[in-house]
C-alpha positions in Angstrom: -8.4 36.2 -10.7 -5.2 34.2 -9.9 -4.0 31.8 -12.5 -2.0 28.8 -11.1 0.1 26.3 -13.1 -0.2 23.1 -11.1 2.6 20.6 -11.5 1.6 17.2 -10.2 0.5 13.8 -11.1 -3.1 14.1 -12.6 -3.4 10.6 -14.1 -2.2 7.7 -12.0 -3.5 7.4 -8.4 -7.0 8.5 -7.1 -5.3 9.7 -3.9 -3.7 12.4 -5.8 -7.1 13.3 -7.1 -8.3 13.7 -3.5 -5.2 16.1 -2.9 -6.2 18.1 -5.9 -9.7 18.3 -4.8 -8.8 19.6 -1.4 -6.3 21.9 -2.9 -8.7 23.6 -5.3 -11.4 23.7 -2.5 -9.3 25.8 -0.2 -7.6 28.0 -2.7 -11.0 28.8 -4.3 -12.7 29.4 -1.0 -10.0 31.9 -0.1 -9.7 33.5 -3.5 -13.0 33.0 -5.5 -12.3 32.5 -9.3 -8.8 31.0 -8.9 -8.0 29.2 -12.1 -5.8 26.0 -12.2 -4.0 24.7 -15.3 -2.7 21.2 -14.9 0.8 20.3 -15.9 1.1 16.5 -15.5 4.5 15.1 -14.5 3.9 11.6 -15.5 4.5 12.1 -19.4 7.7 14.0 -18.6 8.9 11.3 -16.3 8.1 8.4 -18.7 9.9 10.3 -21.6 12.8 11.2 -19.2 12.2 14.9 -20.0 12.5 18.0 -17.8 9.9 20.7 -17.9 10.9 23.8 -19.8 10.0 26.7 -17.6 11.5 29.3 -20.0 8.1 30.8 -20.9 6.5 30.9 -17.4 7.7 34.5 -16.7 5.8 35.9 -19.7 2.9 36.7 -17.6 0.9 33.4 -18.2 0.8 32.4 -14.6 0.7 34.1 -11.2 2.1 31.0 -9.4 3.6 27.6 -9.9 2.2 25.1 -7.5 4.4 21.9 -7.1 2.7 18.8 -5.6 1.3 17.4 -3.5 2.0 13.7 -3.2 4.7 11.5 -2.0 7.4 12.6 -4.2 10.3 12.7 -1.8 11.4 9.1 -2.4 15.2 9.1 -1.8 16.1 7.7 -5.2 19.0 8.8 -7.2 18.7 10.6 -10.5 16.2 13.1 -9.3 17.4 16.4 -10.8 15.7 18.5 -8.0 15.6 16.0 -5.2 12.0 15.1 -5.6 10.0 13.3 -8.2 9.2 16.2 -10.3 10.9 17.0 -13.6 12.5 20.3 -12.6 16.0 21.5 -13.1 17.6 23.3 -10.1 19.3 25.8 -12.2 16.1 26.9 -13.8 14.6 27.4 -10.3 17.3 30.0 -9.4 16.2 32.1 -12.4 12.5 32.3 -12.8 10.6 35.1 -11.4 7.1 33.5 -11.0 6.5 32.6 -7.3 6.6 28.8 -6.4 4.9 26.9 -3.7 5.9 23.3 -3.0 2.8 21.9 -1.6 2.0 19.1 0.9 4.8 16.7 -0.3 5.4 13.5 1.5 8.5 11.5 2.5 7.8 8.2 0.6 10.5 5.8 1.6 9.6 2.3 2.5 10.9 0.8 5.8 14.5 -0.4 5.3 15.0 1.9 2.2 18.0 4.2 2.5 18.8 7.4 0.9 21.0 7.8 -2.0 23.7 10.5 -1.1 22.9 12.4 -4.5 19.3 12.5 -3.5 20.1 14.1 -0.1 22.3 16.6 -1.9 19.7 17.6 -4.5 16.9 17.9 -1.9 19.0 20.0 0.4 19.9 22.2 -2.7 16.2 22.5 -3.5 15.1 23.6 -0.1 18.1 26.1 0.1 16.9 27.6 -3.1 13.3 27.9 -1.6 14.8 29.6 1.4 16.7 32.0 -0.7 13.7 32.8 -3.0 11.2 32.9 -0.1 9.1 30.1 -1.5 7.4 27.8 1.1 8.4 24.2 1.2 5.6 22.2 2.8 5.2 18.5 3.7 2.1 16.7 4.9 1.3 15.7 8.4 2.0 11.9 8.2 5.3 11.9 10.0 7.2 13.1 6.9 8.9 16.0 8.8 10.3 13.7 11.4 11.5 11.2 8.9 13.3 13.8 6.8 15.4 15.0 9.7 18.3 12.4 8.9 18.5 13.5 5.3 18.5 17.3 5.7 20.8 20.0 7.0 19.3 21.5 10.1 18.6 24.9 8.6 16.7 23.1 5.7 14.7 21.0 8.0 13.9 23.9 10.2 12.5 25.8 7.2 9.9 23.2 6.3 6.3 23.9 7.1 4.1 20.9 8.1 0.5 21.1 6.8 -2.4 18.5 6.7 -2.8 16.5 3.5 -5.4 18.3 1.5 -6.9 15.0 0.7 -8.3 14.8 4.2 -10.8 17.3 3.1 -12.3 15.4 0.2 -16.1 15.7 -0.1 -18.2 12.9 -1.5 -20.5 13.9 -4.4 -23.9 13.3 -2.7 -25.7 13.5 -6.0 -23.7 10.3 -7.2 -25.3 7.0 -6.1 -23.0 4.0 -7.0 -24.7 0.8 -7.6 -23.8 -1.4 -4.6 -25.3 -4.1 -2.5 -28.4 -4.3 -0.5 -26.3 -5.3 2.6 -23.9 -2.9 4.3 -20.4 -3.0 3.0 -16.7 -2.6 3.9 -14.2 -0.8 1.7 -11.0 -3.0 1.4 -8.1 -1.2 -0.3 -5.1 -3.4 -1.1 -1.9 -2.4 -2.9 0.5 -4.8 -4.7 3.4 -2.5 -5.9 6.6 -3.0 -3.9 5.1 -5.8 -2.0 8.6 -7.0 -1.0 8.9 -3.7 0.9 5.4 -3.8 2.1 5.0 -7.3 3.2 8.1 -9.5 2.6 9.0 -12.2 0.2 6.7 -14.1 -2.2 5.8 -16.6 0.7 4.9 -13.8 3.1 2.8 -12.0 0.5 0.9 -15.1 -0.2 0.2 -15.4 3.5 -1.0 -11.9 3.7 -3.3 -12.2 0.7 -4.7 -15.4 2.1 -5.4 -13.7 5.4 -7.3 -10.9 3.5 -9.3 -13.5 1.7 -10.2 -15.1 5.0 -11.1 -11.7 6.4 -13.5 -11.0 3.5 -15.0 -14.5 3.9 -15.6 -13.7 7.5 -17.2 -10.4 6.8 -19.6 -12.2 4.3 -20.5 -14.7 7.0 -21.3 -11.7 9.2 -23.8 -10.3 6.7 -21.5 -7.8 5.1 -20.2 -7.3 1.6 -16.9 -5.9 0.5 -16.0 -3.4 -2.3 -12.4 -3.5 -3.3 -11.3 0.0 -4.0 -8.7 0.4 -6.8 -6.6 3.6 -6.2 -4.2 2.9 -9.1 -3.7 0.4 -11.9 -1.3 -2.0 -9.9 -4.0 -2.5 -7.2 -5.8 -4.8 -9.7 -3.0 -7.4 -9.1 -3.6 -7.3 -5.3 -7.4 -7.9 -5.7 -6.7 -10.7 -8.0 -4.3 -12.3 -5.6 -6.9 -12.1 -2.8 -9.4 -13.7 -5.1 -7.3 -16.7 -5.5 -7.7 -17.6 -1.9 -11.4 -16.5 -1.4 -14.5 -18.7 -1.0 -16.3 -18.7 -4.3 -19.6 -17.9 -2.7 -18.3 -14.9 -0.9 -16.4 -13.7 -3.9 -19.3 -14.0 -6.4 -22.2 -12.8 -4.1 -20.4 -10.5 -1.7 -17.7 -8.5 -3.4 -17.2 -6.1 -6.2 -14.5 -3.9 -7.5 -14.6 -0.2 -8.1 -12.7 0.0 -11.4 -10.4 2.9 -12.3 -11.5 6.5 -12.1 -10.4 9.9 -13.6 -8.6 11.8 -10.8 -10.7 14.8 -11.4 -13.7 12.7 -10.4 -12.3 11.7 -7.0 -15.3 13.3 -5.3 -17.4 10.7 -7.0 -15.1 7.9 -6.5 -14.9 8.5 -2.7 -18.7 8.3 -2.5 -18.0 4.6 -2.3 -16.1 5.4 0.9 -18.7 7.8 2.2 -21.5 5.1 2.1 -19.3 2.4 3.7 -19.7 1.0 7.2 -15.8 0.6 7.5 -12.6 1.4 5.5 -9.7 -1.0 5.6 -6.8 0.2 3.7 -3.1 0.0 2.9 -2.4 3.2 0.9 -2.0 6.5 2.6 -5.1 8.1 1.0 -7.3 5.1 1.9 -6.9 6.1 5.5 -6.5 9.8 5.0 -9.8 10.1 3.0 -11.7 7.5 5.1 -11.0 9.4 8.3 -11.6 12.7 6.6 -14.9 11.6 5.4 -15.9 10.5 9.1 -16.0 6.7 8.2 -14.4 4.4 10.8 -11.1 3.4 9.4 -8.5 0.6 10.1 -4.9 1.1 8.5 -2.9 -1.9 7.4 0.5 -0.5 8.2 2.6 -1.4 5.3 4.3 2.0 4.9 5.6 4.5 7.4 3.3 7.2 6.0 0.2 5.1 6.9 1.2 4.5 10.5 2.5 8.0 10.7 -0.8 9.5 9.6 -2.8 7.4 12.1 -0.4 8.5 14.9 -0.8 12.2 13.9 -4.6 11.8 14.0 -4.6 10.0 17.3 -5.8 6.7 16.1 -2.8 4.5 16.3 -5.0 1.7 18.0 -6.6 1.3 14.7 -3.3 0.7 12.8 -2.7 -3.1 12.3 0.8 -4.5 11.7 0.6 -7.2 8.9 3.9 -8.7 9.9 2.5 -9.7 13.3 1.7 -13.4 13.4 -1.7 -12.5 14.8 -2.5 -10.1 12.1 -5.8 -11.8 11.0 -7.0 -12.2 14.6 -6.2 -8.4 15.3 -7.8 -7.3 12.2 -11.0 -9.1 13.0 -11.0 -8.0 16.7 -10.6 -4.3 15.8 -13.4 -4.8 13.1 -15.7 -6.4 15.6 -15.1 -3.6 18.1 -16.0 -1.0 15.5 -19.0 -2.8 13.7 -20.4 -5.1 16.3 -19.6 -3.5 19.7 -19.8 0.2 18.6 -16.4 0.8 20.4 -15.3 3.6 18.0 -14.8 7.2 19.2 -14.2 9.8 16.3 -13.7 12.7 18.7 -10.0 12.9 18.4 -10.3 12.9 14.6 -13.0 15.6 14.6 -10.7 17.8 17.0 -7.7 17.2 14.7 -9.7 17.8 11.6 -11.0 21.2 13.0 -7.3 22.1 14.0 -6.1 21.1 10.4 -8.8 23.1 8.8 -7.7 26.2 10.6 -4.0 25.5 9.9 -4.6 25.2 6.2 -6.7 28.3 6.0 -4.3 30.4 8.0 -1.4 29.3 5.9 -3.0 30.1 2.7 -4.4 33.4 3.9 -0.9 34.4 4.9 0.7 33.2 1.8 -1.8 34.6 -0.7 -2.0 38.0 0.9 1.8 38.5 0.3 
């Protein structure tokens, strides 16, 4: 039985929970009985501490799994080039095999790289090359976006894999209390709204448009469930409520609340039962499409549009900066819900390919 120390965020974002669910699913299917021990990075980050790996070579673990998640952020003061509390010098010494898993380039549009972040990331991948440890990134355009920051030999070493969160499974035994009418999942994000949307005036326009969209859905006989992926999403929903018709708000909407990441398969049952998913965050669209639910992306981050392109669904990615944003969102929604103009065949084909890619990679890696 393989015992894996899993270094990742296990506390903050339900999208990370979907990654961990998919990760455990594939590891366990390939090697029955695989045991994971969580090492959460958030506590170390908040306390500005590095993880002490001095005891890892004492036979406690067979592997150190790092990620996944959008931890490649280009910020300075990252000791190992990614948002993980690791020291490069330590990585040169430990004997326990490491796998850097489904990481994402997470820079916003217009955000530049700090030079020390480039240097640290190049140094990290060089260590992986020297040690024979895979360094993998998720298929959301991350590999292409990393090209400008990396030395060619390091960029060539990276393996692109599907985000394991795509393979989230909804708990069919869990029946959330929802509306009698069909509903749409709307997932809004308010962190870094300057980078996502623009200044305060632009942000207010966006949330007002989202309120009008929810009012429109209610008039069409649909309800809305606002899906909270992380704590800061509360502010986004609250902002939309400021502009919303009171009747639609009180009779036609609800909010999921926050969930334990290890219960992500229950949380995404809300998605599984929805008629449509409309989302800003990466795992809103990754998990929506993975569950086979028609999904519209609000493209406020390169990883969101990048994922929709990878899966062949760019026509369902809406630019919130377009003056016709609300009109476009309604038109695409109408095509899906009222005209049945939604063909999931490209998603199904890509999903089958990704399933094979993930299994093949893990088979080859775990057999070494």
